[in-house]
N, C-alpha and C positions, 0 to 999 in steps of 0.2 A: 492445500489446494489455494491457488491464487486466482482472482477474478478480475476483470476490467473494471473501470471506475464508471459503470453505467448510470449511476445515480448520483454523480458528483454534486454536491452542494445542495441536495434536496431534503425535504422534511417528508419522512415516511411515517404513515400510521399503520400499523397492523392489528386488526381486532382479532379476538381469540387467540392471543399470542402465546398462551401457555399450553394449547393443545399440541398434539404431535406434529401436524402440519403447520400450525401457526408458529411454534417455536422454531422449526427448521427454516420457515420462510423468514421470520424476524432475524435469525443469525446470518442467513445467506445474504439479506438485503443490507445488513450492516457492514458486509464486506465489499459492497459496491460503491463505497465512497460517499454516502449521504452526509449532510450536516448533522441530522438527527434522527433517531429512531423512537417513536412513540408505541409503547406496547400497551394495548387494552385487554383487560380480561375480567371475567366477573369474580372468579375465585381462584386465587393463585398466589404462590411464594415466587415472587419476581426475582429473588436474590441471585440465583445462578444465572437466569437469562440476562438480567442487567450487567452482570459481570461479563458474559460472553460478547454482549454487545459493546461494552466499553473496550474491550481488548481488541476489537476490529477497528475502533478509532472514533466512531460518532458520539456525540452526546446521546443520552438516553433518558426518557421520561417513562415511567411505568405507572398506570393509572388503573384502579379498580373500578371498572365500569361494566354494569349489567347491559349489554347491547340489545336487550329485548325491550328496555324501558326508555322511551323518548326522552323524558326529562334528565335521566342519568347520562344519556349520550349527549345531549345538548350541554350539560355541565361539564362533561369531560373534554368536549371539543373547545369549550370556552377556556379551559386551562391550557390546552394545546395553542390556541391563538394567542393568549396572553404571554406565553413563553416565547413561542417561535414565529408568530404573526401569520403563519400561512401553513396549509397542508398542499404539498405537491403531488404526493403519491398516497393512495388509500388502497389497502389490501383487506377485504373482507373474508376472513376464514371462519367466522362464527357459524355454526350450524351443527346439525345432527339430528337423529331420531330420539324417541323416548323409549329406551331399550326395555324397561320394565313393563311397557304397555304395548309392544309390537305384537300385532296380529292382523287377521284378515279384516278388511274394511267393513263388512257387514255388522261386524259386532265390535267395532271400535268406537271410542267416545269422542264426540265434538270437542270436548275440551282438550284432548290430546291433538286433535288436528290444529287447533288455534296454537297450543304450545309448540308444535313442530313448525308451523308457518311463521310464527314470530320469531323463532330461533333461526331459522334456515333461509328466510326470504326478507321478512320485515327488518330484521337487523342490518342487512345490507343497504336496504332503501333509506332508513333512517340516518345511517352513517353517511352514505353518499349525499343525502339532502344538506348535511353540515358542511360539506366541502366543495360542492358543485359551484355555488355562487362566487367563491374566490378563485376557483379555476377559470371559470368563464371571465372574470375580470382580468386575469393575467394572461389569458389565452394560452394556457399551458396546464397540463396535468395528466395523471394516469389513475384509473379506477380498476382494480382487478378483483373479481370475486370468485370464490371457490364454490362451484356448482357440484355436480356429481354425474357419474355414469347412469345413476338411477333417474336422470332426468330424460334420457333417451332410450334407455333400456330398462323397462319396468321390472321391479321386484315384488313379488307377492309378499303380502304382509308389511310392506313398506309404501303403501300407496300415498299416504300423507307426506312422507318424505320426497318421494319422486315428484309429486305434484309441486312442493315448495321449491325444489331445486329446478324444476322445469320453469317456474316463475322466475327463478334468478337468471335464467338465459333469456326470457322474454324481457326482463327489465334491462339486461345488459345491452340487448340489441337496440331496444328503444331509446334508451339513453345515449348510446353510441351515435345514433343518427341525431338527435338533439345537439350534441356537443361537438360533432365532428368539425363544424365551421369555427369553433373556437380553439381548435388545437388540442383538445382534450381526447384522449382515447380511452375507451371502456371495453373490457375483455373479461371472459371467464375462463377458468381452468376446471375441467372436469376430471377428477381423480377416478380411476378403475379401483381395482382391489389394492389397497395400500396397507403396508405392515405397520399400522399405529400401535400405540400402547393399549388402546381399547381392544383392537382385534387380537393382540397377543393374549388378552385375558380370556378369550373365548376360542380355545384350540379347535373345537369342532366347526365353529363358524370360519375360522381361519383356513382350515383345510379345505372347506367347501368353496372358498372364495377363490381358490387356485383353478378350479374347474373353468375350462374355455378360455384360459389366458394362454396364447401360443407361445410366449416367452418362458412359460413354466415356472414363473415366480410371481411373488408379490412385489409391487413397487415399493419405493421408500419415501418418507416425508421430504427427503432431500430432493429427489427427483421432481416432486411437485414445486418444491421451492425454486428449482432451476427454471421451471417453465414461468412461474410468476416473475422471476427476475428478468427474463427475456421480455415479456409483455409490459412490465412496468418502467424498464430502461430505456436508454437510447436506442437499443437494437429494434425496439418494437413501435416506435413512434409513428409508423405508417400503417399499422395493424390495429383495426378497431371494429367493434361488434362481432368478434369471433369467439368460439368456444373451443379451446385447445384440449383435446381428449389424451390424457396421459393414462394408458390402460394396458401397455404390453400387447397391444394388437387384439384386445378382446373385441368380439363383434358388438356392434351398436347399431340402434334404429335411426 
């Protein structure tokens, strides 16, 4: 597959770059002509990912960063700025529920809520805080965060995750208004049921996820990556404050 050079010359940071959606997004954006791709993840073997990015052309920097820890985030972005001097595009893909502790809210643990919120909302806010000052100064930039259909279509036993991802949408819309006058666009992509590696390991949940999807199949991480590429690149420069739902037509609230 060939793509247009929608990110020509830009420095792109992708968080959660080793997850299914993060990896697909990192590789897709590497094909869009950027100067450099920076891949952040807490625990990951970056070898294969780095090779795929280099094969597409841009420079690559892989950093082990826990995006739930503000100090680690600040240190990671200092390395990015030391090497490339700027960040033009930030894609926040970090997020998730705590699978081993999924359950109804009435018996859930506050420590789990905090873990989910830190992972799925605060990570995006902390990372955005590192890049917004430079984007404002240059009057150019793009931030895309992965939300979820759970933000608008509640899922029992995932109340904390849905709340965190709804927070991502509120954060996206508010920040978009703050930055619009500076030429910076801020958007979200909300995946519906996507055939990630994690879902493949749960065959019963995977089968249940198909229910209510008019297209009759699960989406792919590459389809989420394509939506991110549109919003992050030249084709999406007049789009801001939006939530692009990629869900095969599944009903949403």
